[in-house]
C-alpha positions in Angstrom: -2.7 18.5 6.8 -3.4 17.3 3.3 -0.8 16.7 0.8 -0.9 16.1 -3.1 0.9 13.0 -3.2 1.4 10.2 -0.5 4.4 8.0 0.2 2.0 5.1 0.9 -0.7 3.6 -1.4 -3.5 5.5 0.6 -6.0 7.1 -1.6 -7.1 10.6 -1.0 -10.6 9.6 -0.2 -9.5 7.1 2.4 -7.0 9.8 3.8 -9.9 12.3 4.2 -12.4 9.7 5.8 -9.6 8.8 8.5 -8.9 12.5 9.3 -12.6 13.1 9.5 -13.3 10.1 11.7 -10.5 11.2 14.1 -11.4 14.9 14.3 -15.2 14.0 14.8 -14.5 11.4 17.4 -11.6 13.1 19.2 -12.4 16.8 18.7 -10.2 19.7 19.6 -7.7 17.4 21.6 -6.6 15.7 18.4 -3.1 16.5 17.5 -2.2 14.2 14.5 -3.4 11.5 12.2 -0.6 9.3 10.8 -1.4 6.4 8.2 1.6 3.8 8.2 2.6 0.7 6.7 5.8 -1.5 7.7 8.1 0.6 5.4 6.6 4.1 5.1 4.0 6.6 6.5 2.1 9.7 5.7 1.1 12.4 8.1 -2.5 13.1 7.1 -3.3 15.7 9.7 -1.5 17.9 12.2 -3.2 20.5 14.3 -2.1 23.9 13.1 -0.6 25.0 16.2 1.9 22.2 16.7 4.5 22.3 13.7 5.5 25.1 11.2 5.5 22.9 8.2 4.5 19.4 6.9 8.2 18.6 6.8 8.7 19.5 10.4 5.9 17.2 11.4 7.0 14.4 9.4 10.7 14.6 10.9 9.0 14.8 14.3 6.7 11.8 13.8 9.2 9.6 12.1 10.6 8.1 15.6 7.0 7.5 16.8 6.1 5.7 13.7 9.4 3.6 14.0 8.4 2.6 17.5 4.8 1.8 16.7 5.7 -0.3 13.5 6.8 -3.0 15.9 3.1 -3.7 16.0 3.3 -5.7 12.7 5.9 -7.9 14.1 4.1 -8.6 17.4 1.0 -9.6 15.6 1.7 -13.5 16.3 2.1 -12.8 20.0 -1.2 -10.9 20.0 -2.9 -13.8 18.1 -1.6 -16.3 20.7 -3.0 -14.2 23.5 -6.3 -14.1 22.0 -6.9 -17.6 23.2 -7.1 -19.6 19.9 -4.5 -22.1 21.0 -5.7 -22.4 24.7 -3.5 -19.5 26.0 -4.6 -16.6 28.0 -8.1 -15.6 26.9 -8.0 -11.9 26.0 -9.9 -12.0 22.9 -8.8 -10.6 19.6 -6.6 -7.5 19.5 -8.5 -4.3 19.2 -6.1 -1.3 19.5 -3.3 0.0 21.6 -3.3 3.1 23.8 0.0 4.6 25.2 -0.5 7.1 28.0 2.0 9.9 28.5 2.1 12.8 30.8 0.8 15.1 28.2 -1.4 13.1 26.0 -2.0 9.8 24.4 -0.9 7.7 21.3 -3.5 5.4 19.7 -2.4 2.7 17.3 -4.9 0.7 15.2 -3.6 -2.0 12.9 -5.5 -3.8 10.3 -3.4 -6.3 8.2 -0.3 -4.4 7.0 -1.6 -0.9 7.5 -2.1 1.1 10.7 -3.1 4.4 11.9 -1.7 6.5 14.7 -3.7 9.2 16.6 -1.9 11.5 19.0 -4.1 13.6 21.4 -3.9 15.8 24.4 -5.7 14.7 27.6 -9.1 13.1 27.2 -11.5 10.5 28.1 -10.2 7.1 27.1 -13.7 5.9 26.0 -13.6 8.1 22.8 -10.6 6.0 21.6 -12.7 2.8 21.2 -15.2 4.6 19.0 -12.6 6.2 16.8 -10.5 2.9 16.6 -13.7 0.9 15.6 -14.6 3.5 12.8 -11.0 3.5 11.6 -11.1 -0.2 11.3 -14.3 -0.3 9.3 -12.7 2.1 6.7 -9.3 0.2 6.6 -11.1 -3.1 5.8 -12.9 -1.6 2.8 
């Protein structure tokens, strides 16, 4: 779902790249791609059969973005768990997968921006590839 103007500072080129990465990596099970910051978000893509309009998608996704935005606040906790201060050794944060009865929510954060992917049921291994590719593009 493209839009002419974004509420975030994402470029059209980056938005298109993120949607392409998600669609290629996750296939037909991909439901939506959302780019977000601590204060706003853009719905970059929604599968055609889910919402009647971009406004409907934005209204529906707003509570999800509100929930997943806590990831920006919890960054110090994730850093502490990475083992840099001798705590539990988990390694650096990579991405979050939330499993629901009818699908998944994947959250990838890089600095003060993030991407949410929603999907139907699928193999969890595909998420790592998509999250890694998204990270490369967000760091550019």
